[in-house]
N, CA, C and O atoms as a Tripos MOL2 file, in Angstrom:
@<TRIPOS>MOLECULE
protein
  288   287    72     0     0
PROTEIN
NO_CHARGES

@<TRIPOS>ATOM
      1 N         192.3470  109.1770  -14.6720 N.3       1 MET1
      2 CA        191.7560  108.2840  -13.6940 C.3       1 MET1
      3 C         191.5700  109.0660  -12.3910 C.2       1 MET1
      4 O         192.4880  109.7240  -11.9020 O.2       1 MET1
      5 N         190.3960  108.9780  -11.8650 N.am      2 THR2
      6 CA        190.1100  109.7050  -10.6240 C.3       2 THR2
      7 C         190.5270  108.8740   -9.4240 C.2       2 THR2
      8 O         190.7930  107.6750   -9.5170 O.2       2 THR2
      9 N         190.5710  109.5510   -8.3160 N.am      3 SER3
     10 CA        190.9690  108.8370   -7.0960 C.3       3 SER3
     11 C         189.9160  107.8050   -6.6980 C.2       3 SER3
     12 O         190.2470  106.7860   -6.0900 O.2       3 SER3
     13 N         188.6570  108.0590   -7.0350 N.am      4 LEU4
     14 CA        187.5930  107.0930   -6.7270 C.3       4 LEU4
     15 C         187.7980  105.7990   -7.5090 C.2       4 LEU4
     16 O         187.6580  104.7060   -6.9590 O.2       4 LEU4
     17 N         188.1300  105.9270   -8.7960 N.am      5 GLU5
     18 CA        188.3760  104.7380   -9.6070 C.3       5 GLU5
     19 C         189.5980  103.9740   -9.1130 C.2       5 GLU5
     20 O         189.6190  102.7430   -9.1140 O.2       5 GLU5
     21 N         190.6050  104.7130   -8.6950 N.am      6 ARG6
     22 CA        191.8190  104.0970   -8.1680 C.3       6 ARG6
     23 C         191.5080  103.3530   -6.8690 C.2       6 ARG6
     24 O         191.9930  102.2420   -6.6570 O.2       6 ARG6
     25 N         190.7010  103.9640   -6.0040 N.am      7 ASP7
     26 CA        190.3240  103.3250   -4.7420 C.3       7 ASP7
     27 C         189.5000  102.0630   -4.9850 C.2       7 ASP7
     28 O         189.7000  101.0420   -4.3280 O.2       7 ASP7
     29 N         188.5730  102.1480   -5.9350 N.am      8 VAL8
     30 CA        187.7490  100.9740   -6.2620 C.3       8 VAL8
     31 C         188.6340   99.8590   -6.8250 C.2       8 VAL8
     32 O         188.4420   98.6920   -6.4840 O.2       8 VAL8
     33 N         189.5740  100.1950   -7.6610 N.am      9 GLY9
     34 CA        190.4950   99.1930   -8.2100 C.3       9 GLY9
     35 C         191.3230   98.5380   -7.1260 C.2       9 GLY9
     36 O         191.5320   97.3250   -7.1460 O.2       9 GLY9
     37 N         191.7950   99.3340   -6.1760 N.am     10 ALA10
     38 CA        192.5860   98.7830   -5.0790 C.3      10 ALA10
     39 C         191.7230   97.8610   -4.2150 C.2      10 ALA10
     40 O         192.1790   96.8000   -3.7900 O.2      10 ALA10
     41 N         190.4970   98.2600   -3.9600 N.am     11 LEU11
     42 CA        189.5960   97.4240   -3.1610 C.3      11 LEU11
     43 C         189.2510   96.1260   -3.8750 C.2      11 LEU11
     44 O         189.1370   95.0730   -3.2460 O.2      11 LEU11
     45 N         189.0850   96.2060   -5.1970 N.am     12 GLU12
     46 CA        188.8120   94.9810   -5.9560 C.3      12 GLU12
     47 C         189.9950   94.0180   -5.8760 C.2      12 GLU12
     48 O         189.8110   92.8100   -5.7230 O.2      12 GLU12
     49 N         191.1950   94.5520   -5.9780 N.am     13 ALA13
     50 CA        192.3840   93.7060   -5.8830 C.3      13 ALA13
     51 C         192.4820   93.0610   -4.4970 C.2      13 ALA13
     52 O         192.8110   91.8810   -4.3780 O.2      13 ALA13
     53 N         192.1960   93.8320   -3.4630 N.am     14 ARG14
     54 CA        192.2260   93.2890   -2.1000 C.3      14 ARG14
     55 C         191.1510   92.2220   -1.9230 C.2      14 ARG14
     56 O         191.3700   91.2190   -1.2450 O.2      14 ARG14
     57 N         189.9910   92.4410   -2.5340 N.am     15 MET15
     58 CA        188.8950   91.4840   -2.4250 C.3      15 MET15
     59 C         189.2620   90.1620   -3.0730 C.2      15 MET15
     60 O         188.9300   89.1020   -2.5440 O.2      15 MET15
     61 N         189.9380   90.2070   -4.2070 N.am     16 VAL16
     62 CA        190.3870   88.9770   -4.8690 C.3      16 VAL16
     63 C         191.3440   88.2260   -3.9510 C.2      16 VAL16
     64 O         191.2570   87.0040   -3.8350 O.2      16 VAL16
     65 N         192.2390   88.9330   -3.3080 N.am     17 THR17
     66 CA        193.1920   88.3110   -2.3890 C.3      17 THR17
     67 C         192.4640   87.6690   -1.2140 C.2      17 THR17
     68 O         192.7900   86.5510   -0.8150 O.2      17 THR17
     69 N         191.4880   88.3680   -0.6650 N.am     18 VAL18
     70 CA        190.7240   87.8300    0.4650 C.3      18 VAL18
     71 C         189.9690   86.5740    0.0460 C.2      18 VAL18
     72 O         189.9210   85.6010    0.7990 O.2      18 VAL18
     73 N         189.3780   86.5830   -1.1470 N.am     19 GLU19
     74 CA        188.6510   85.4070   -1.6250 C.3      19 GLU19
     75 C         189.5890   84.2100   -1.7930 C.2      19 GLU19
     76 O         189.2140   83.0820   -1.4730 O.2      19 GLU19
     77 N         190.7940   84.4460   -2.2870 N.am     20 GLN20
     78 CA        191.7610   83.3630   -2.4330 C.3      20 GLN20
     79 C         192.1660   82.8050   -1.0740 C.2      20 GLN20
     80 O         192.3000   81.5920   -0.9130 O.2      20 GLN20
     81 N         192.3580   83.6800   -0.1030 N.am     21 GLU21
     82 CA        192.7290   83.2280    1.2360 C.3      21 GLU21
     83 C         191.5950   82.4350    1.8860 C.2      21 GLU21
     84 O         191.8500   81.4430    2.5680 O.2      21 GLU21
     85 N         190.3580   82.8590    1.6840 N.am     22 ILE22
     86 CA        189.2140   82.1300    2.2370 C.3      22 ILE22
     87 C         189.1220   80.7440    1.5940 C.2      22 ILE22
     88 O         188.8380   79.7590    2.2750 O.2      22 ILE22
     89 N         189.3570   80.6700    0.3090 N.am     23 HIS23
     90 CA        189.3320   79.3810   -0.3840 C.3      23 HIS23
     91 C         190.4100   78.4520    0.1950 C.2      23 HIS23
     92 O         190.1520   77.2700    0.4230 O.2      23 HIS23
     93 N         191.5960   78.9760    0.4280 N.am     24 ALA24
     94 CA        192.6760   78.1760    1.0120 C.3      24 ALA24
     95 C         192.3130   77.7280    2.4280 C.2      24 ALA24
     96 O         192.6090   76.5970    2.8130 O.2      24 ALA24
     97 N         191.6790   78.6000    3.1980 N.am     25 MET25
     98 CA        191.2780   78.2390    4.5590 C.3      25 MET25
     99 C         190.2230   77.1380    4.5370 C.2      25 MET25
    100 O         190.2410   76.2530    5.3920 O.2      25 MET25
    101 N         189.3120   77.1780    3.5800 N.am     26 ARG26
    102 CA        188.3030   76.1230    3.4650 C.3      26 ARG26
    103 C         188.9610   74.7770    3.2190 C.2      26 ARG26
    104 O         188.5700   73.7710    3.8100 O.2      26 ARG26
    105 N         189.9550   74.7580    2.3520 N.am     27 GLN27
    106 CA        190.6580   73.5020    2.0790 C.3      27 GLN27
    107 C         191.3600   72.9970    3.3350 C.2      27 GLN27
    108 O         191.3370   71.7980    3.6140 O.2      27 GLN27
    109 N         191.9830   73.8950    4.0930 N.am     28 ASP28
    110 CA        192.6520   73.4990    5.3240 C.3      28 ASP28
    111 C         191.6620   72.9410    6.3400 C.2      28 ASP28
    112 O         191.9450   71.9420    7.0010 O.2      28 ASP28
    113 N         190.5160   73.5750    6.4630 N.am     29 VAL29
    114 CA        189.4980   73.1090    7.4140 C.3      29 VAL29
    115 C         188.9860   71.7320    6.9960 C.2      29 VAL29
    116 O         188.7500   70.8770    7.8500 O.2      29 VAL29
    117 N         188.8140   71.5100    5.7030 N.am     30 ARG30
    118 CA        188.3880   70.1840    5.2280 C.3      30 ARG30
    119 C         189.4210   69.1270    5.5700 C.2      30 ARG30
    120 O         189.0610   68.0290    5.9930 O.2      30 ARG30
    121 N         190.6960   69.4380    5.3960 N.am     31 GLU31
    122 CA        191.7540   68.4810    5.7230 C.3      31 GLU31
    123 C         191.7660   68.1770    7.2150 C.2      31 GLU31
    124 O         191.9400   67.0240    7.6090 O.2      31 GLU31
    125 N         191.5840   69.1890    8.0390 N.am     32 ILE32
    126 CA        191.5350   68.9820    9.4930 C.3      32 ILE32
    127 C         190.3370   68.1140    9.8610 C.2      32 ILE32
    128 O         190.4520   67.1990   10.6760 O.2      32 ILE32
    129 N         189.1840   68.4050    9.2540 N.am     33 ARG33
    130 CA        187.9830   67.6080    9.5170 C.3      33 ARG33
    131 C         188.1990   66.1510    9.1230 C.2      33 ARG33
    132 O         187.8260   65.2460    9.8700 O.2      33 ARG33
    133 N         188.7930   65.9200    7.9660 N.am     34 ASP34
    134 CA        189.0480   64.5510    7.5170 C.3      34 ASP34
    135 C         189.9950   63.8280    8.4760 C.2      34 ASP34
    136 O         189.8070   62.6460    8.7630 O.2      34 ASP34
    137 N         191.0040   64.5340    8.9680 N.am     35 ALA35
    138 CA        191.9310   63.9300    9.9220 C.3      35 ALA35
    139 C         191.2170   63.5720   11.2190 C.2      35 ALA35
    140 O         191.4850   62.5200   11.7980 O.2      35 ALA35
    141 N         190.3220   64.4220   11.6780 N.am     36 LEU36
    142 CA        189.5770   64.1380   12.9100 C.3      36 LEU36
    143 C         188.6310   62.9580   12.7270 C.2      36 LEU36
    144 O         188.4810   62.1350   13.6300 O.2      36 LEU36
    145 N         188.0000   62.8760   11.5730 N.am     37 VAL37
    146 CA        187.1000   61.7460   11.3180 C.3      37 VAL37
    147 C         187.8930   60.4450   11.3120 C.2      37 VAL37
    148 O         187.4330   59.4370   11.8470 O.2      37 VAL37
    149 N         189.0580   60.4610   10.7230 N.am     38 THR38
    150 CA        189.9150   59.2790   10.7000 C.3      38 THR38
    151 C         190.3900   58.9230   12.1050 C.2      38 THR38
    152 O         190.4500   57.7470   12.4630 O.2      38 THR38
    153 N         190.7220   59.9220   12.8900 N.am     39 ALA39
    154 CA        191.2300   59.6830   14.2440 C.3      39 ALA39
    155 C         190.1470   59.1440   15.1660 C.2      39 ALA39
    156 O         190.4590   58.4370   16.1240 O.2      39 ALA39
    157 N         188.8920   59.4560   14.9050 N.am     40 ARG40
    158 CA        187.8170   58.9620   15.7750 C.3      40 ARG40
    159 C         187.7950   57.4430   15.8130 C.2      40 ARG40
    160 O         187.6340   56.8550   16.8820 O.2      40 ARG40
    161 N         187.9530   56.8050   14.6730 N.am     41 GLY41
    162 CA        187.9790   55.3440   14.6410 C.3      41 GLY41
    163 C         189.1590   54.7900   15.4140 C.2      41 GLY41
    164 O         189.0350   53.7740   16.0990 O.2      41 GLY41
    165 N         190.2930   55.4450   15.3110 N.am     42 GLY42
    166 CA        191.4790   55.0210   16.0500 C.3      42 GLY42
    167 C         191.2870   55.1530   17.5470 C.2      42 GLY42
    168 O         191.7180   54.2860   18.3080 O.2      42 GLY42
    169 N         190.6440   56.2300   17.9780 N.am     43 TRP43
    170 CA        190.3920   56.4370   19.4100 C.3      43 TRP43
    171 C         189.4360   55.3820   19.9500 C.2      43 TRP43
    172 O         189.6030   54.9110   21.0750 O.2      43 TRP43
    173 N         188.4420   55.0110   19.1630 N.am     44 LYS44
    174 CA        187.5040   53.9860   19.6100 C.3      44 LYS44
    175 C         188.2200   52.6520   19.7850 C.2      44 LYS44
    176 O         187.9920   51.9390   20.7620 O.2      44 LYS44
    177 N         189.0760   52.3260   18.8420 N.am     45 THR45
    178 CA        189.8340   51.0810   18.9340 C.3      45 THR45
    179 C         190.7640   51.1090   20.1380 C.2      45 THR45
    180 O         190.8620   50.1290   20.8760 O.2      45 THR45
    181 N         191.4410   52.2220   20.3340 N.am     46 LEU46
    182 CA        192.3440   52.3560   21.4740 C.3      46 LEU46
    183 C         191.5830   52.2340   22.7950 C.2      46 LEU46
    184 O         192.0690   51.5960   23.7290 O.2      46 LEU46
    185 N         190.4180   52.8260   22.8830 N.am     47 THR47
    186 CA        189.5990   52.7320   24.0920 C.3      47 THR47
    187 C         189.1840   51.2880   24.3430 C.2      47 THR47
    188 O         189.1820   50.8400   25.4900 O.2      47 THR47
    189 N         188.8360   50.5600   23.3020 N.am     48 LEU48
    190 CA        188.4530   49.1650   23.4360 C.3      48 LEU48
    191 C         189.6250   48.3220   23.9320 C.2      48 LEU48
    192 O         189.4580   47.4770   24.8120 O.2      48 LEU48
    193 N         190.8020   48.5510   23.3710 N.am     49 VAL49
    194 CA        191.9960   47.8080   23.8010 C.3      49 VAL49
    195 C         192.3230   48.1180   25.2560 C.2      49 VAL49
    196 O         192.6580   47.2090   26.0150 O.2      49 VAL49
    197 N         192.2360   49.3620   25.6540 N.am     50 ILE50
    198 CA        192.5100   49.7420   27.0450 C.3      50 ILE50
    199 C         191.5040   49.0800   27.9770 C.2      50 ILE50
    200 O         191.8720   48.5890   29.0440 O.2      50 ILE50
    201 N         190.2330   49.0660   27.5770 N.am     51 GLY51
    202 CA        189.2100   48.4280   28.4020 C.3      51 GLY51
    203 C         189.4840   46.9500   28.6110 C.2      51 GLY51
    204 O         189.3610   46.4450   29.7270 O.2      51 GLY51
    205 N         189.8560   46.2510   27.5400 N.am     52 PHE52
    206 CA        190.1900   44.8350   27.6750 C.3      52 PHE52
    207 C         191.4260   44.6400   28.5460 C.2      52 PHE52
    208 O         191.4770   43.7090   29.3500 O.2      52 PHE52
    209 N         192.4070   45.4980   28.3960 N.am     53 SER53
    210 CA        193.6290   45.3760   29.1940 C.3      53 SER53
    211 C         193.3420   45.5640   30.6820 C.2      53 SER53
    212 O         193.8570   44.8250   31.5210 O.2      53 SER53
    213 N         192.5280   46.5460   30.9950 N.am     54 VAL54
    214 CA        192.1750   46.7940   32.3930 C.3      54 VAL54
    215 C         191.3930   45.6160   32.9560 C.2      54 VAL54
    216 O         191.6310   45.1980   34.0890 O.2      54 VAL54
    217 N         190.4740   45.0850   32.1840 N.am     55 SER55
    218 CA        189.6890   43.9270   32.6450 C.3      55 SER55
    219 C         190.5840   42.7140   32.8670 C.2      55 SER55
    220 O         190.4430   41.9990   33.8600 O.2      55 SER55
    221 N         191.5000   42.4900   31.9410 N.am     56 PHE56
    222 CA        192.4230   41.3670   32.0880 C.3      56 PHE56
    223 C         193.3250   41.5620   33.3110 C.2      56 PHE56
    224 O         193.5770   40.6130   34.0530 O.2      56 PHE56
    225 N         193.8020   42.7680   33.5160 N.am     57 GLY57
    226 CA        194.6390   43.0500   34.6830 C.3      57 GLY57
    227 C         193.8860   42.8390   35.9880 C.2      57 GLY57
    228 O         194.4450   42.3050   36.9460 O.2      57 GLY57
    229 N         192.6250   43.2530   36.0360 N.am     58 ALA58
    230 CA        191.8180   43.0560   37.2450 C.3      58 ALA58
    231 C         191.5850   41.5680   37.4940 C.2      58 ALA58
    232 O         191.6730   41.1060   38.6310 O.2      58 ALA58
    233 N         191.2900   40.8220   36.4370 N.am     59 LEU59
    234 CA        191.0920   39.3840   36.5820 C.3      59 LEU59
    235 C         192.3700   38.6980   37.0420 C.2      59 LEU59
    236 O         192.3400   37.8220   37.9070 O.2      59 LEU59
    237 N         193.4720   39.0970   36.4670 N.am     60 LEU60
    238 CA        194.7620   38.5080   36.8440 C.3      60 LEU60
    239 C         195.1140   38.8150   38.2940 C.2      60 LEU60
    240 O         195.6700   37.9630   38.9870 O.2      60 LEU60
    241 N         194.7970   40.0160   38.7590 N.am     61 SER61
    242 CA        195.1110   40.3530   40.1500 C.3      61 SER61
    243 C         194.2200   39.5760   41.1230 C.2      61 SER61
    244 O         194.6020   39.3660   42.2740 O.2      61 SER61
    245 N         193.0500   39.1530   40.6740 N.am     62 ARG62
    246 CA        192.1870   38.3250   41.5260 C.3      62 ARG62
    247 C         192.6300   36.8600   41.5180 C.2      62 ARG62
    248 O         192.5730   36.1840   42.5450 O.2      62 ARG62
    249 N         193.0690   36.3780   40.3660 N.am     63 VAL63
    250 CA        193.4100   34.9620   40.2120 C.3      63 VAL63
    251 C         194.8270   34.6650   40.7040 C.2      63 VAL63
    252 O         195.0730   33.5710   41.2100 O.2      63 VAL63
    253 N         195.7520   35.5920   40.5720 N.am     64 ALA64
    254 CA        197.1560   35.3730   40.9330 C.3      64 ALA64
    255 C         197.3160   34.9580   42.3870 C.2      64 ALA64
    256 O         198.0640   34.0130   42.6390 O.2      64 ALA64
    257 N         196.6780   35.5840   43.3530 N.am     65 PRO65
    258 CA        196.8490   35.1290   44.7510 C.3      65 PRO65
    259 C         196.3510   33.6950   44.9540 C.2      65 PRO65
    260 O         196.9370   32.9390   45.7290 O.2      65 PRO65
    261 N         195.2830   33.3240   44.2650 N.am     66 MET66
    262 CA        194.7830   31.9360   44.4010 C.3      66 MET66
    263 C         195.7730   30.9470   43.8270 C.2      66 MET66
    264 O         195.9770   29.8730   44.3930 O.2      66 MET66
    265 N         196.3930   31.2970   42.7060 N.am     67 LEU67
    266 CA        197.3740   30.4000   42.0920 C.3      67 LEU67
    267 C         198.6280   30.2910   42.9550 C.2      67 LEU67
    268 O         199.2350   29.2230   43.0270 O.2      67 LEU67
    269 N         199.0170   31.3670   43.6010 N.am     68 MET68
    270 CA        200.2100   31.3680   44.4620 C.3      68 MET68
    271 C         199.9620   30.5260   45.7090 C.2      68 MET68
    272 O         200.8860   29.8640   46.1820 O.2      68 MET68
    273 N         198.7630   30.5280   46.2520 N.am     69 GLN69
    274 CA        198.4380   29.7320   47.4460 C.3      69 GLN69
    275 C         198.4110   28.2480   47.1260 C.2      69 GLN69
    276 O         198.8110   27.4230   47.9480 O.2      69 GLN69
    277 N         197.9470   27.9100   45.9450 N.am     70 SER70
    278 CA        197.8650   26.4850   45.5930 C.3      70 SER70
    279 C         199.2460   25.8800   45.3880 C.2      70 SER70
    280 O         199.4050   24.6660   45.5140 O.2      70 SER70
    281 N         200.2380   26.6880   45.0790 N.am     71 ARG71
    282 CA        201.6100   26.1760   44.9050 C.3      71 ARG71
    283 C         202.3150   25.9530   46.2370 C.2      71 ARG71
    284 O         203.2680   25.1770   46.3070 O.2      71 ARG71
    285 N         201.8720   26.6030   47.2670 N.am     72 LEU72
    286 CA        202.5280   26.4550   48.5660 C.3      72 LEU72
    287 C         202.1040   25.2180   49.2230 C.2      72 LEU72
    288 O         202.5530   24.9230   50.3300 O.2      72 LEU72
@<TRIPOS>BOND
     1     1     2 1
     2     2     3 1
     3     3     4 2
     4     3     5 am
     5     5     6 1
     6     6     7 1
     7     7     8 2
     8     7     9 am
     9     9    10 1
    10    10    11 1
    11    11    12 2
    12    11    13 am
    13    13    14 1
    14    14    15 1
    15    15    16 2
    16    15    17 am
    17    17    18 1
    18    18    19 1
    19    19    20 2
    20    19    21 am
    21    21    22 1
    22    22    23 1
    23    23    24 2
    24    23    25 am
    25    25    26 1
    26    26    27 1
    27    27    28 2
    28    27    29 am
    29    29    30 1
    30    30    31 1
    31    31    32 2
    32    31    33 am
    33    33    34 1
    34    34    35 1
    35    35    36 2
    36    35    37 am
    37    37    38 1
    38    38    39 1
    39    39    40 2
    40    39    41 am
    41    41    42 1
    42    42    43 1
    43    43    44 2
    44    43    45 am
    45    45    46 1
    46    46    47 1
    47    47    48 2
    48    47    49 am
    49    49    50 1
    50    50    51 1
    51    51    52 2
    52    51    53 am
    53    53    54 1
    54    54    55 1
    55    55    56 2
    56    55    57 am
    57    57    58 1
    58    58    59 1
    59    59    60 2
    60    59    61 am
    61    61    62 1
    62    62    63 1
    63    63    64 2
    64    63    65 am
    65    65    66 1
    66    66    67 1
    67    67    68 2
    68    67    69 am
    69    69    70 1
    70    70    71 1
    71    71    72 2
    72    71    73 am
    73    73    74 1
    74    74    75 1
    75    75    76 2
    76    75    77 am
    77    77    78 1
    78    78    79 1
    79    79    80 2
    80    79    81 am
    81    81    82 1
    82    82    83 1
    83    83    84 2
    84    83    85 am
    85    85    86 1
    86    86    87 1
    87    87    88 2
    88    87    89 am
    89    89    90 1
    90    90    91 1
    91    91    92 2
    92    91    93 am
    93    93    94 1
    94    94    95 1
    95    95    96 2
    96    95    97 am
    97    97    98 1
    98    98    99 1
    99    99   100 2
   100    99   101 am
   101   101   102 1
   102   102   103 1
   103   103   104 2
   104   103   105 am
   105   105   106 1
   106   106   107 1
   107   107   108 2
   108   107   109 am
   109   109   110 1
   110   110   111 1
   111   111   112 2
   112   111   113 am
   113   113   114 1
   114   114   115 1
   115   115   116 2
   116   115   117 am
   117   117   118 1
   118   118   119 1
   119   119   120 2
   120   119   121 am
   121   121   122 1
   122   122   123 1
   123   123   124 2
   124   123   125 am
   125   125   126 1
   126   126   127 1
   127   127   128 2
   128   127   129 am
   129   129   130 1
   130   130   131 1
   131   131   132 2
   132   131   133 am
   133   133   134 1
   134   134   135 1
   135   135   136 2
   136   135   137 am
   137   137   138 1
   138   138   139 1
   139   139   140 2
   140   139   141 am
   141   141   142 1
   142   142   143 1
   143   143   144 2
   144   143   145 am
   145   145   146 1
   146   146   147 1
   147   147   148 2
   148   147   149 am
   149   149   150 1
   150   150   151 1
   151   151   152 2
   152   151   153 am
   153   153   154 1
   154   154   155 1
   155   155   156 2
   156   155   157 am
   157   157   158 1
   158   158   159 1
   159   159   160 2
   160   159   161 am
   161   161   162 1
   162   162   163 1
   163   163   164 2
   164   163   165 am
   165   165   166 1
   166   166   167 1
   167   167   168 2
   168   167   169 am
   169   169   170 1
   170   170   171 1
   171   171   172 2
   172   171   173 am
   173   173   174 1
   174   174   175 1
   175   175   176 2
   176   175   177 am
   177   177   178 1
   178   178   179 1
   179   179   180 2
   180   179   181 am
   181   181   182 1
   182   182   183 1
   183   183   184 2
   184   183   185 am
   185   185   186 1
   186   186   187 1
   187   187   188 2
   188   187   189 am
   189   189   190 1
   190   190   191 1
   191   191   192 2
   192   191   193 am
   193   193   194 1
   194   194   195 1
   195   195   196 2
   196   195   197 am
   197   197   198 1
   198   198   199 1
   199   199   200 2
   200   199   201 am
   201   201   202 1
   202   202   203 1
   203   203   204 2
   204   203   205 am
   205   205   206 1
   206   206   207 1
   207   207   208 2
   208   207   209 am
   209   209   210 1
   210   210   211 1
   211   211   212 2
   212   211   213 am
   213   213   214 1
   214   214   215 1
   215   215   216 2
   216   215   217 am
   217   217   218 1
   218   218   219 1
   219   219   220 2
   220   219   221 am
   221   221   222 1
   222   222   223 1
   223   223   224 2
   224   223   225 am
   225   225   226 1
   226   226   227 1
   227   227   228 2
   228   227   229 am
   229   229   230 1
   230   230   231 1
   231   231   232 2
   232   231   233 am
   233   233   234 1
   234   234   235 1
   235   235   236 2
   236   235   237 am
   237   237   238 1
   238   238   239 1
   239   239   240 2
   240   239   241 am
   241   241   242 1
   242   242   243 1
   243   243   244 2
   244   243   245 am
   245   245   246 1
   246   246   247 1
   247   247   248 2
   248   247   249 am
   249   249   250 1
   250   250   251 1
   251   251   252 2
   252   251   253 am
   253   253   254 1
   254   254   255 1
   255   255   256 2
   256   255   257 am
   257   257   258 1
   258   258   259 1
   259   259   260 2
   260   259   261 am
   261   261   262 1
   262   262   263 1
   263   263   264 2
   264   263   265 am
   265   265   266 1
   266   266   267 1
   267   267   268 2
   268   267   269 am
   269   269   270 1
   270   270   271 1
   271   271   272 2
   272   271   273 am
   273   273   274 1
   274   274   275 1
   275   275   276 2
   276   275   277 am
   277   277   278 1
   278   278   279 1
   279   279   280 2
   280   279   281 am
   281   281   282 1
   282   282   283 1
   283   283   284 2
   284   283   285 am
   285   285   286 1
   286   286   287 1
   287   287   288 2
@<TRIPOS>SUBSTRUCTURE
     1 MET1         2 RESIDUE 1 A MET
     2 THR2         6 RESIDUE 1 A THR
     3 SER3        10 RESIDUE 1 A SER
     4 LEU4        14 RESIDUE 1 A LEU
     5 GLU5        18 RESIDUE 1 A GLU
     6 ARG6        22 RESIDUE 1 A ARG
     7 ASP7        26 RESIDUE 1 A ASP
     8 VAL8        30 RESIDUE 1 A VAL
     9 GLY9        34 RESIDUE 1 A GLY
    10 ALA10       38 RESIDUE 1 A ALA
    11 LEU11       42 RESIDUE 1 A LEU
    12 GLU12       46 RESIDUE 1 A GLU
    13 ALA13       50 RESIDUE 1 A ALA
    14 ARG14       54 RESIDUE 1 A ARG
    15 MET15       58 RESIDUE 1 A MET
    16 VAL16       62 RESIDUE 1 A VAL
    17 THR17       66 RESIDUE 1 A THR
    18 VAL18       70 RESIDUE 1 A VAL
    19 GLU19       74 RESIDUE 1 A GLU
    20 GLN20       78 RESIDUE 1 A GLN
    21 GLU21       82 RESIDUE 1 A GLU
    22 ILE22       86 RESIDUE 1 A ILE
    23 HIS23       90 RESIDUE 1 A HIS
    24 ALA24       94 RESIDUE 1 A ALA
    25 MET25       98 RESIDUE 1 A MET
    26 ARG26      102 RESIDUE 1 A ARG
    27 GLN27      106 RESIDUE 1 A GLN
    28 ASP28      110 RESIDUE 1 A ASP
    29 VAL29      114 RESIDUE 1 A VAL
    30 ARG30      118 RESIDUE 1 A ARG
    31 GLU31      122 RESIDUE 1 A GLU
    32 ILE32      126 RESIDUE 1 A ILE
    33 ARG33      130 RESIDUE 1 A ARG
    34 ASP34      134 RESIDUE 1 A ASP
    35 ALA35      138 RESIDUE 1 A ALA
    36 LEU36      142 RESIDUE 1 A LEU
    37 VAL37      146 RESIDUE 1 A VAL
    38 THR38      150 RESIDUE 1 A THR
    39 ALA39      154 RESIDUE 1 A ALA
    40 ARG40      158 RESIDUE 1 A ARG
    41 GLY41      162 RESIDUE 1 A GLY
    42 GLY42      166 RESIDUE 1 A GLY
    43 TRP43      170 RESIDUE 1 A TRP
    44 LYS44      174 RESIDUE 1 A LYS
    45 THR45      178 RESIDUE 1 A THR
    46 LEU46      182 RESIDUE 1 A LEU
    47 THR47      186 RESIDUE 1 A THR
    48 LEU48      190 RESIDUE 1 A LEU
    49 VAL49      194 RESIDUE 1 A VAL
    50 ILE50      198 RESIDUE 1 A ILE
    51 GLY51      202 RESIDUE 1 A GLY
    52 PHE52      206 RESIDUE 1 A PHE
    53 SER53      210 RESIDUE 1 A SER
    54 VAL54      214 RESIDUE 1 A VAL
    55 SER55      218 RESIDUE 1 A SER
    56 PHE56      222 RESIDUE 1 A PHE
    57 GLY57      226 RESIDUE 1 A GLY
    58 ALA58      230 RESIDUE 1 A ALA
    59 LEU59      234 RESIDUE 1 A LEU
    60 LEU60      238 RESIDUE 1 A LEU
    61 SER61      242 RESIDUE 1 A SER
    62 ARG62      246 RESIDUE 1 A ARG
    63 VAL63      250 RESIDUE 1 A VAL
    64 ALA64      254 RESIDUE 1 A ALA
    65 PRO65      258 RESIDUE 1 A PRO
    66 MET66      262 RESIDUE 1 A MET
    67 LEU67      266 RESIDUE 1 A LEU
    68 MET68      270 RESIDUE 1 A MET
    69 GLN69      274 RESIDUE 1 A GLN
    70 SER70      278 RESIDUE 1 A SER
    71 ARG71      282 RESIDUE 1 A ARG
    72 LEU72      286 RESIDUE 1 A LEU
């Protein structure tokens, strides 16, 4: 076996390893993407709840002084 054949064999083995690692990275990226897609719906819901809470708090701060004056 010549050194060229040995070098080609070593490079082929390294290439197989690199291909396996790339395949694993693709799966990880897909899982991350799926998690982000799922989280987007949660963020929208959370934003909606916060918006309603802020609106309710603003309304309450306007109405509370009027209610306190009517009790006096």
